[in-house]
C-alpha positions as CSV (number, residue, x, y, z in Angstrom):
1,I,-0.1,0.0,0.1
2,S,2.8,2.4,0.7
3,S,4.2,2.1,-2.7
4,M,0.8,2.9,-4.2
5,A,0.3,5.7,-1.9
6,D,3.5,7.3,-3.0
7,R,2.7,7.0,-6.7
8,F,0.2,10.0,-6.8
9,E,-1.4,12.5,-4.4
10,W,-4.6,10.7,-4.1
11,Q,-7.5,12.4,-2.8
12,H,-8.2,9.4,-0.7
13,L,-5.2,10.2,1.3
14,R,-6.0,14.0,1.9
15,T,-6.1,14.5,5.6
16,R,-7.1,17.6,7.7
17,Y,-5.2,18.4,10.9
18,T,-5.7,21.2,13.5
19,F,-3.2,22.2,16.0
20,A,-1.8,24.9,18.3
21,H,1.6,26.6,17.7
22,A,4.3,24.6,19.5
23,G,6.2,27.8,20.2
24,S,9.7,26.0,20.0
25,T,12.9,27.5,18.6
26,G,13.0,28.9,15.1
27,Y,9.3,29.6,15.2
28,T,8.6,25.8,14.7
29,A,4.8,25.3,15.0
30,L,4.7,21.9,13.9
31,D,7.3,19.0,13.7
32,L,6.8,17.2,10.4
33,S,9.6,14.8,10.6
34,E,8.9,11.0,10.7
35,S,9.4,10.9,14.4
36,G,7.3,14.1,14.9
37,T,3.6,14.7,15.5
38,L,2.6,13.7,12.1
39,P,4.6,10.6,11.1
40,D,2.5,10.1,8.0
41,Y,2.9,13.6,6.6
42,K,4.0,13.6,3.0
43,A,3.2,17.2,1.7
44,M,1.0,20.1,2.6
45,L,-1.8,21.1,0.0
46,N,-1.3,24.6,-1.1
47,R,-3.4,27.4,0.5
48,T,-5.0,25.2,2.9
49,L,-3.2,26.6,6.1
50,W,-5.6,28.8,8.1
51,D,-5.7,30.7,11.3
52,T,-9.2,29.2,12.4
53,L,-10.0,31.6,15.1
54,A,-9.3,34.7,13.1
55,K,-10.7,33.0,10.0
56,R,-7.7,34.0,7.9
57,E,-5.3,32.3,5.7
58,V,-1.8,32.0,6.7
59,Y,0.4,33.6,4.1
60,G,3.1,31.5,2.4
61,P,5.0,29.4,2.0
62,F,7.8,32.0,2.0
63,D,11.0,31.4,0.2
64,A,14.3,31.4,2.0
65,K,15.0,35.1,1.2
66,G,11.5,36.2,2.3
67,W,11.7,34.3,5.4
68,E,15.1,35.6,6.4
69,T,13.8,39.1,5.7
70,L,11.0,38.6,8.2
71,L,13.3,37.1,11.0
72,N,16.1,39.7,10.5
73,L,14.0,42.8,10.3
74,Q,11.4,41.5,13.0
75,V,8.7,42.9,10.7
76,S,5.6,43.5,12.7
77,Q,2.9,41.3,11.2
78,A,-0.8,41.6,11.7
79,V,-1.3,38.2,10.0
80,Y,0.7,35.0,10.2
81,N,3.2,33.8,7.7
82,Y,4.8,30.3,7.2
83,T,7.5,28.4,5.6
84,I,8.6,24.9,5.7
85,F,12.1,23.8,6.1
86,G,14.1,21.4,8.3
87,S,11.1,19.0,8.4
88,A,9.1,21.5,10.3
89,L,6.3,24.0,9.7
90,R,7.3,27.3,10.9
91,I,4.8,30.2,11.6
92,Y,5.7,33.8,12.1
93,P,5.1,35.5,14.5
94,V,4.6,33.1,17.5
95,P,1.1,33.8,19.1
96,S,1.1,35.4,22.5
97,P,0.0,33.5,24.5
98,I,0.8,30.4,22.6
99,V,-2.7,29.0,22.9
100,A,-4.1,32.2,21.6
101,D,-4.6,30.8,18.1
102,Q,-5.7,27.5,16.5
103,F,-4.5,26.4,13.1
104,A,-5.8,23.9,10.5
105,M,-4.3,22.5,7.3
106,E,-4.8,19.8,4.9
107,Y,-1.9,17.4,3.8
108,I,-1.3,14.3,1.9
109,S,-0.6,11.2,4.0
110,R,2.0,8.6,3.2
111,Y,0.1,6.0,4.9
112,G,-2.7,4.1,3.1
113,V,-4.3,2.3,6.1
114,F,-6.6,3.7,8.7
115,D,-7.2,2.5,12.3
116,P,-10.8,3.5,13.2
117,I,-10.4,2.5,16.8
118,A,-7.3,4.7,17.5
119,A,-8.5,7.0,14.7
120,V,-5.0,7.4,13.1
121,N,-3.3,6.6,9.9
122,T,-0.9,3.6,9.7
123,E,1.6,2.4,7.4
124,F,0.6,-1.3,7.8
125,F,-2.4,-3.3,8.7
126,T,-2.0,-3.9,12.4
127,K,-5.5,-4.9,13.5
128,D,-8.5,-6.8,12.0
129,T,-10.4,-3.5,12.2
130,S,-7.8,-1.6,10.0
131,V,-9.2,-0.5,6.7
132,C,-7.6,0.5,3.4
133,R,-7.8,4.1,2.5
134,L,-7.3,3.4,-1.2
135,P,-10.0,1.6,-3.0
136,A,-10.1,-2.1,-2.1
137,I,-10.3,-3.2,-5.7
138,L,-7.0,-1.5,-6.6
139,M,-5.4,-3.0,-3.3
140,L,-6.6,-6.6,-4.4
141,A,-5.2,-6.1,-7.9
142,D,-1.9,-5.0,-6.5
143,L,-1.8,-7.8,-4.0
144,K,-2.6,-10.4,-6.8
145,W,0.3,-9.6,-9.1
146,R,2.8,-9.3,-6.1
147,W,1.7,-12.6,-4.8
148,S,2.1,-14.4,-8.2
149,A,5.6,-12.7,-8.5
150,A,6.6,-14.0,-5.0
151,K,5.5,-17.4,-5.9
152,G,7.4,-17.5,-9.3
153,L,4.2,-17.6,-11.3
154,T,3.2,-15.5,-14.4
155,Y,2.2,-12.2,-13.3
156,A,2.7,-9.8,-16.4
157,E,-1.0,-9.6,-17.3
158,D,-2.3,-9.1,-13.7
159,F,0.6,-6.3,-13.5
160,R,-0.6,-4.6,-16.6
161,M,-4.2,-4.6,-15.4
162,C,-3.3,-3.3,-12.0
163,E,-1.2,-0.4,-13.7
164,E,-4.1,0.4,-16.0
165,M,-6.5,0.5,-13.1
166,M,-4.2,2.8,-11.2
167,V,-3.9,5.2,-14.2
168,N,-7.7,5.2,-14.6
169,L,-8.2,6.1,-11.1
170,Q,-5.7,8.8,-11.2
171,G,-7.5,10.4,-14.2
172,R,-10.8,10.4,-12.2
173,D,-9.2,12.0,-9.2
174,P,-10.6,15.6,-9.0
175,A,-8.4,18.3,-10.1
176,P,-8.8,22.2,-10.0
177,D,-9.7,24.1,-13.2
178,I,-7.0,25.9,-14.9
179,R,-8.1,29.5,-15.6
180,M,-6.3,32.4,-17.2
181,D,-8.4,35.0,-15.5
182,N,-8.4,36.3,-12.1
183,F,-11.2,34.0,-11.0
184,S,-10.9,32.1,-7.7
185,M,-13.1,29.4,-6.2
186,F,-13.2,31.6,-3.1
187,D,-15.2,34.2,-5.1
188,Q,-18.1,31.9,-5.3
189,V,-18.3,31.3,-1.5
190,A,-17.5,34.5,0.2
191,S,-16.2,37.4,-2.0
192,P,-16.9,40.8,-0.9
193,G,-17.5,43.7,-3.3
194,L,-19.9,44.5,-6.1
195,L,-21.3,41.9,-8.6
196,V,-21.5,43.1,-12.1
197,A,-23.3,40.8,-14.5
198,A,-21.6,39.9,-17.8
199,G,-23.0,41.3,-21.0
200,S,-22.7,44.1,-23.7
201,W,-22.5,47.7,-22.2
202,N,-23.3,51.0,-24.0
203,L,-20.3,53.1,-24.2
204,P,-21.0,56.9,-23.6
């Protein structure tokens, strides 16, 4: 399952996580290492990091130059900014007090198994109640060719079918529309301002 999970940013592996700023050195808000808070972390989804109490998006990710500018000039910020380096999510400035704000983000998990009792993602099936986060039909197709290969049996056709199934599933995964105008999906939900209907207008 881990090899399949790593092949693509499956929507099945999208995970939402809420947390408070850790307040540790270097503005580290969340440890993203394999031994950290989220051992299954693979990658954050862009523009999903929010300050949930203030209901504002956290700006970023800053590149190295922009982040160093913030730190060295100690820029007074009315909103939070973030960057990711050293296997850590770093948010500037640190809330005062630490528990003053709550953050939320979405990330892609490296783990394709879910333990419903402990309510955590796991790398392997460890309990009878564990469930596969990817479609069961895909897991069984992958297991079929791997079992045949391990037993020294012919598996080329099973492998081809599994790969084809995986490609088809990737094609059905939702993807954002690519638009060349200034349109944002956020505009459909909560965009302030005036709404002017499209159409022909008489020029004076």
